[in-house]
N, C-alpha and C positions, 0 to 999 in steps of 0.2 A: 331443187330444193330439197327432195328426199335425200339426195348424196349428202348435203351439207347437215341435215339433221342428224344423220347416221355419223358423220364424224365428229360432231358435238357431242352426242350422247358417247362415243366412243370415248373423249377425251375425259368427259365427266366421269366415266366409268375407273378410267384409269387413274385420274386425281383421288377418288374414293378409295380406291384400292391401296394408294401410296399411303394416305391420312390413316388407312386403317392399320396398314402395316408398321407406320410409326407409332401408333398407339398401342400395339400389341407387342412392339419390342420392349423387353426387359429393362433395357438401358435407359429408355426414355425418360421414365419417372425419375430414375436417380440423376441424369443430367439436368433435368428441368430444375430439381431441387437443390442441386449443388451449385450450378452455375452463378446465379447471384451472389450467394455468399462467398464462393470462391474468387469471383471478381473483385470483390469489396476487400476481401483478405488480402489479395495479391497486389492490388493498385495501391490500398490506403495503409497497408501495414508491413508486408513482405519487403516491396521494392523501396521504401522508406527506409525501412530498417537495413536493409542492404546497403542502401548509399551511405547511411550513417557508419555502418560498419566499416566500409572502405575508407571513408572520410579519416576513421581513426588511427589510420596507418599513414596517413599524410603528414605534411609539415605545414607551419604557418609561414606565408610568405613576408617579406618586408613591409608589405601594404595592407596586410590582413587577408591577401588571397589565399586560397588552398591550393598547395602543389601536391599534385598526384602523379606526377611522373615515374617511371620505375627508378630512378635514382634518388626519389625523395621517400617512397614507401619503406616501411619498416615499424618497428615496435618502439619507436623512440618516445612517442606520447604515454604509452604505458610504464617505460621505465621512468619518464620524468614524473608520473604519478606516483608510483611505487618506491622508487631507490632515489634517497638522497644523493646529490652531487659527489659527496666525497665518500660515499659507502658503497661495499659490494652487497650483492643480492642476500646472502646470510646475515650480513650487518643489518641490512634494511628490516628484514624479517625480525631478528633479535631486538632492534630498536623498536619496533612496534610493539611486540610482546611487552617489553620492558615498560614502555610509555604507558600500556593498558593496566600493567599491573602497579606501576607508581601512581596512575589517576585513581585507583580503587583503594589505595591504602593513604592514611591520614600523613604518614611521614615520609620524607624524601630519601629514599634508599640508594639512589645513584647507581641503578643497575647496568645503564648503556650509556657509552661515550656520546652519544647522541641521540636525535630525535628523529621520527619519521616524518615523511614531507607533509607539507599543510595540507595537501589534498588527503593524505590517508587520516590525518588527524580530524580533518573536516567529515570524513566519511564515518569514522568510528562515532564522533560527536552525534553524526545523524542516526546512527544505528541505536544510540544510546537514548536519544529523544523518542525513536520509535519504540523501543522496549519500554521505556518508562510511561509513554502514553499507553500503550497496551495493558500495561499492568494495572493503571489507574482505570481505565475503561474496563477491565475486568473485574476489578474490587467494587466499582460503581454498578455496572451493568449486571452483572451475575445475581444479585439479590433484586434487581428490578425485573430481570426476565423470569427469576424463580417466582415472585409473587404475582406476575401476570399470568404465568402457566399453571400454577397450582394452588395459589391461595385465593386470588381475587375471584369473585362470583363469576360464573360463565358469562353473565348478561353484561358484564363490563369489560370482558377482556378484547373485543373488538374496539372499544372505545380507548382503552389504553394502548393498543396498539398504534391507534391513530396519533395518540398523542406522541408515543414515540417518533414516530415519521414526521410529524407536524413541521418541526424546523425545516425539512426539506422543501416544504411549499415556498420557502422564502429565498431570495438569492444568495449563493455563497459568500459573496461580497459584503452584500447587507449584514448578514451574521458576524462577518469578521468586524465589520464595522461597529457593530452593536457591542461587542466586547470591548473595543478601543473606548468606545464611551463610558462603559463600567469600570475600566481600569485607569482612566485618567483622573487627574487629579480634582479633588474635591467632588467626585462623583458620588453617588449613592452608596456604592459597594465600598470604596475607600473611605469613605465617612464612618460608614458602620463597623469596618474593621478596626476603628480607633477604639474598640472597647478591649481590644487585646494589649496586653501590657508591653509587647515587644513591638509595635507598630505605631508609627505616627500617624495621628488622624489626617483623612484628607492625602496621604502621600500616593504620588502616581507609582503605580505598579506597571506601566508601559515599558517597552525596550528593555524586557528582564527576560531571562528564561523562565520563570514562572508565567509570565504572559503566554509566551509560545507554548508551553506544556499545556495550560488552560485552553488556548485556542484549538489544539490538536485534540485534546480529549473531547471539547466540547463538540465538536465537528463531527468527529469519526465515532463517537460511542452508540449509536444507533446499531452500525454494522457488528458490534460486539452484542447488543440486547437481541437482535433479532435471530441471528443462529443458535445462541444458547437457548432461547425459548422455544424454538421449533425441537430442538434436541430434548428440553425437559418435558414438553409437552407429550412427548412419544413414551416416556417412562413410565412403567408400569409400578405405581406406588404401593401396591401391595407387598412388593418385595421390601420396602422399607418397615412397613408392618411386621411382616415375618421376621427381619433382624431385630426388630425390638421384643418380639415374641421370644427369641432366643437369647435375650439379655442383653442386647445392645441399647445404649441410651439414644434418645435423638440425634445428638450431635456425632455419636460414632457411625449411626445407621447412615446418616448424610454422608458422612467422610468415605465410608467403605462401600456404600451401595449408590448413592444418589448421585454424588460427584462424579465417579467413574463412568457411570453410564451418560452423564452429560458430556464427557469429554470431546466427543466428535465436534459438538457445538463450541464448546471453549477453543479448539485448536483453530475451526473454521473463522470464527469470530477474532481470534489473535492474529490470525494472518490477514485477515481483510482489514484489520486496524493497522498492522505494523507496516504492511507494504506502501499504503498512501502517506502515512505519518513521516517513515523513514525518509522518502522522496519529496516531502512537502517543500512548496514553494513561496506561495501565497502568503500563508500564515505566518512563517517566521520574517517575512518582508514588512508585513504590515504592523505585525505586534512586537517582534523582537528588536534589539538594537544590533550594533556592529558585532558583539560579542554571542549572538545568538541565530547567526546565520548557519545555514545548514547546506548539505551537498547539492539540492536542489537549485538554491541560490547561485552556487557557484557555477554549475552547468548552465543556467540562464546567462549569467553574466559573460560566460565564454562565447555564448552566440549573439550576446549583444554588444557591450561596450568593450569589452576585451577584444572581440573579432578574433578568436583562437578557436575555430571551428573542430581541428582536428582533437586538440585537448579535450574540447566539450564533449566531443563524441566518444572519445576513451573514456572520460568520467561516466558518461551515460551507460555504458556496457558495463563498466565495474559496478555499477548502480544495479542495473538490469540483472548482472550475477547474484548480487545478494538476494535481491528478489525472487530469481530462480531457485536459490538455495532454501528460502523460506518456503515457497510452494512444495519442493521436494521433501521437506519436513512434513508439510501438511499430508502430502501423498504417502508418506511412511507411517506416520502415526495418527492421521485423521481418519484414513479410511481403512488402511489393512488391519490394524491391530485392536482400533476401538470401533470399529463399525459394527 
């Protein structure tokens, strides 16, 4: 018995020493903290992303299967996305630039002999939706954020912030369907708009570009208000008073002092609104018509009814490149120069 107790005591001491050594190791904390997040990031983000990237170089088979053999791999999906069948790469670039210029001018200029591919047109159209929704969100959201951060009494600020995020307490789809009801024929909104001279009372606004823009702005405007509010709240408004003491009027003091100091919030909010709106899928699907579809709808269709996963994957990475460019702009102007 005495010998067995001595052996057990020795084993227990060895285990305690091992546990103590693990606890004292300087890498233990790092490994414990990183492992769960690294596992999640690798399994649910990097591996699916890698699979999609690999698929984007494949081909669609005759029955919708994905052909990934060495003889099928290439840049054909990206070429199909960017280059029209009867054009070279320089011509495709010029046709795209000319198409954008002609889209921004009221008259037909006839700059190019052709048009970019429908996929490029859809991507540019989605970027336009994203930019327009971002500008409208900024135009509406900035005064709201300014009022909450600087004008509203301190005891009401938390209540106003709760009201800003209150729509998130309801389901995303419920909010979109609510907009459908408001924009449908003979609704309260469309009936009230009858006071406008150019609008027929009760006319439906569904399946229009206006409906898509309204839905995008309504859903994502809190992501503009909150960063701008956080930025304005940190501003020392005695700087505005100093500018006015030096001769600036209230508007000039705002334009030259307050607004530049709030730019980090404006840039952050613009990125947070632009990224989800440019890649939106549900809102144009439920509120827009055939002419209001966006690149997100095209990607979803390729992975669904069309059954062309390689082209859908290539379009996804094109959209991802646009998003990364937007984040790069934020890194450049939102943090370095303006922070």
